[in-house]
C-alpha positions in Angstrom: 10.0 12.4 -38.6 9.2 8.5 -39.2 8.4 6.3 -36.5 11.4 4.2 -35.6 10.6 0.4 -36.1 13.0 -1.9 -34.1 12.5 -4.7 -36.9 14.0 -2.7 -39.4 17.2 -2.3 -37.4 20.2 -4.5 -37.7 20.0 -7.2 -34.8 22.8 -6.3 -33.2 21.4 -2.5 -32.7 18.1 -3.8 -32.0 19.1 -5.7 -29.3 20.7 -2.7 -27.6 17.6 -0.8 -28.0 15.6 -0.1 -24.8 12.1 1.2 -24.8 11.3 3.2 -21.8 7.9 1.2 -21.3 10.0 -1.9 -20.9 12.1 -3.2 -18.4 15.7 -3.1 -19.8 17.5 -6.3 -20.8 19.9 -7.0 -18.0 23.5 -8.1 -19.1 23.4 -10.6 -16.5 20.5 -12.6 -14.6 19.6 -11.0 -11.1 19.9 -12.9 -8.1 16.5 -13.9 -6.8 15.1 -11.7 -4.0 13.0 -14.3 -2.2 9.7 -12.6 -3.6 8.3 -13.5 -6.8 6.4 -10.5 -7.0 9.3 -8.4 -6.5 11.6 -10.4 -9.1 9.1 -9.9 -11.5 9.5 -6.0 -11.3 13.3 -5.9 -11.7 15.2 -6.0 -14.7 17.2 -9.5 -14.7 14.4 -10.9 -12.7 16.4 -10.3 -9.2 18.8 -8.1 -7.4 21.4 -6.9 -10.2 24.8 -6.9 -10.4 27.2 -4.5 -11.8 25.1 -1.6 -10.4 24.3 0.2 -7.0 20.9 -0.7 -5.3 19.8 1.9 -3.0 17.7 1.1 -0.2 16.1 3.9 1.7 14.2 3.5 5.1 12.9 5.3 8.0 15.3 4.0 10.5 18.7 2.4 9.8 19.4 -1.0 11.6 16.1 -2.5 11.2 15.2 -4.2 8.0 18.1 -4.6 5.8 19.0 -8.3 6.8 15.5 -9.4 6.3 15.3 -7.8 2.7 18.6 -9.1 1.4 18.8 -12.1 3.4 17.7 -14.4 0.8 20.0 -13.4 -1.9 23.1 -13.4 0.8 22.3 -17.2 1.0 23.2 -17.9 -2.8 26.3 -15.8 -2.8 29.8 -18.1 -3.7 31.2 -19.4 -0.4 34.6 -18.6 -1.6 34.0 -14.9 -1.2 33.1 -13.0 1.6 30.0 -10.5 2.4 31.2 -7.5 3.5 29.2 -5.2 5.9 30.8 -1.6 5.9 29.6 0.5 8.5 26.3 -1.0 9.8 24.7 1.0 12.8 24.6 -1.8 15.3 26.7 -4.9 15.2 25.9 -7.9 13.1 24.4 -10.6 15.0 26.4 -13.9 13.7 23.8 -16.4 15.5 21.0 -15.0 13.7 22.6 -14.5 10.3 23.7 -18.0 10.7 20.1 -19.2 11.1 19.3 -17.2 7.8 22.0 -19.5 5.9 25.1 -17.0 5.8 28.0 -18.5 7.5 29.6 -16.6 10.3 33.2 -17.2 8.8 31.9 -15.5 5.5 30.7 -12.1 6.9 33.4 -9.3 7.2 32.3 -6.2 9.4 34.2 -2.9 8.7 33.6 -0.1 11.1 34.8 3.1 9.9 34.5 6.3 12.2 34.5 8.7 9.5 32.2 8.8 6.2 35.0 9.6 3.9 36.7 6.5 5.4 33.8 4.6 4.4 33.5 5.6 1.2 37.2 5.1 0.5 36.7 1.7 1.8 33.8 1.1 -0.6 35.5 2.2 -3.5 38.6 0.2 -3.0 36.2 -2.9 -2.8 34.2 -2.3 -5.6 37.3 -1.7 -7.9 39.1 -5.0 -6.5 36.0 -7.0 -7.1 36.7 -8.5 -3.3 33.4 -9.6 -2.3 30.4 -11.5 -3.1 28.1 -8.8 -1.6 28.7 -5.4 -0.3 26.4 -3.6 2.0 27.3 -0.1 3.1 25.6 2.3 5.2 26.2 5.7 4.0 23.6 8.0 5.5 25.6 11.4 4.7 26.7 10.5 1.0 26.1 13.3 -1.4 24.6 12.8 -5.2 28.1 13.4 -6.8 29.7 10.5 -4.6 26.9 8.0 -5.5 27.7 8.8 -8.9 31.3 8.1 -8.6 30.7 4.8 -6.8 28.1 3.7 -9.7 31.0 4.2 -12.2 33.2 1.8 -9.9 30.2 -0.9 -9.4 29.7 -1.4 -13.1 33.0 -3.6 -12.9 31.7 -5.4 -9.7 30.4 -8.8 -10.5 28.6 -9.1 -6.8 25.8 -7.3 -5.4 26.0 -3.8 -3.8 23.2 -2.4 -1.5 23.7 1.4 0.0 21.5 2.0 2.6 20.4 5.6 3.0 17.5 7.4 5.2 13.9 8.1 3.9 14.8 11.8 3.9 17.1 11.0 0.7 14.2 10.2 -1.7 14.0 13.4 -3.1 17.7 13.8 -3.9 19.1 13.0 -7.3 20.9 9.4 -7.5 22.7 7.8 -10.0 21.7 4.2 -8.7 19.9 2.3 -11.1 17.7 0.9 -8.8 16.3 2.6 -5.7 13.7 1.5 -3.6 11.9 2.6 -0.2 11.2 -0.2 2.2 9.2 0.1 5.5 7.8 -2.4 8.1 4.3 -3.1 7.5 1.7 -5.6 9.2 3.3 -8.2 11.3 6.5 -9.7 9.8 5.9 -8.1 6.5 7.9 -5.4 4.4 6.1 -2.6 2.5 8.3 -1.9 -0.6 8.0 1.3 -3.1 10.0 1.2 -6.2 11.2 4.5 -6.6 13.4 4.2 -9.7 14.4 1.1 -12.0 15.5 0.7 -15.5 11.9 0.6 -16.8 8.5 2.0 -16.6 7.6 4.0 -13.3 5.9 1.6 -10.9 3.0 3.0 -9.3 1.8 1.7 -5.7 3.5 -0.7 -3.1 4.7 -4.3 -2.9 3.4 -6.1 0.5 6.3 -8.7 1.2 6.0 -11.3 3.7 9.3 -11.5 5.8 9.0 -14.0 8.7 12.8 -14.9 9.6 13.6 -18.6 9.4 14.5 -19.1 13.2 10.7 -17.9 13.8 8.5 -19.9 11.2 8.2 -23.1 13.6 7.3 -21.1 16.7 5.3 -17.9 15.4 1.8 -17.9 16.8 -1.0 -18.5 13.9 -2.6 -15.3 14.8 0.6 -13.5 13.8 1.5 -15.4 10.6 1.2 -13.2 7.6 -2.5 -13.7 5.6 -0.3 -14.0 2.4 1.6 -17.1 3.5 0.1 -20.6 3.9 -0.4 -21.3 7.6 2.5 -23.7 9.2 1.4 -27.2 9.6 1.8 -29.0 13.0 5.0 -30.9 13.4 4.6 -34.7 13.8 7.9 -34.8 15.1 9.5 -34.3 18.8 10.1 -30.8 19.4 13.6 -29.4 19.5 15.2 -26.3 20.9 15.7 -23.4 18.3 18.1 -20.3 19.2 16.4 -17.2 18.7 18.0 -13.6 18.1 17.2 -11.0 20.5 15.1 -9.2 17.9 13.5 -10.2 14.4 15.9 -8.2 12.6 18.9 -10.5 12.9 21.0 -7.5 13.5 22.0 -5.5 16.9 23.3 -6.2 20.4 24.5 -10.0 21.1 21.3 -12.1 22.7 21.5 -12.2 26.5 22.9 -15.5 27.8 20.8 -18.2 29.4 21.3 -18.1 33.1 22.5 -21.4 34.4 20.2 -23.4 36.9 20.7 -23.0 40.3 22.8 -25.4 41.9 20.7 -27.3 44.6 22.2 -27.3 48.2 23.4 -30.5 49.2 21.3 -32.6 51.5 22.7 -33.9 54.7 23.2 -37.5 54.9 20.6 -39.8 57.1 23.6 -41.4 58.3 25.4 -40.3 61.5 28.8 -41.6 62.1 
């Protein structure tokens, strides 16, 4: 059988040809992830739209916002960012410091897995959000396939979060990755599936929350990032969430100072 030569094909056909050892040509440019090293390995040079991005992790509720935070900042302000079934209530103050306005975030809580699947499918069909983040620990391969079909008409980003134990299950999601916490303030990422050649190895991604960059001690600063320069301006207060993920219980209120007891007047009448 003669070897197929892309140069001999009609231009319209050659444009649709995808060789397995190359990244596929994405129909739309991706949303930058915030890491050049990761963008370089993704079709479209960023998080893709019109498809599912499946994120696996050892423990839910720990790394999701740090992984997606930069992309969510770039979402159109006139459309909401919807969190469907997060394991912990989103921390509005922490997300605001990451650039996501609290008024743009919509939190949907569903008690049953079938309700969450139904809600996600309806949101995809309605194209009703700038980004959808769904926690679906019990979703099945056939349900992922159905969601992927609906996501092909969705113009925003779609992240589906699942446990690490799902890595050996079949999945119709075009982009699949495993993320873990690594050295201080870093993410370790494996590309399990992409529209392109198999990626071997891991990516080490520095992920210091914006609220900590001005106060993080030098000894904890990731080696892959330039050391922060001391500020020459006066110090200012910085509101910190209760932990680095920007996700979880609201931070404890700051106790008010004790009111001093009034001293008796030295004048006696």
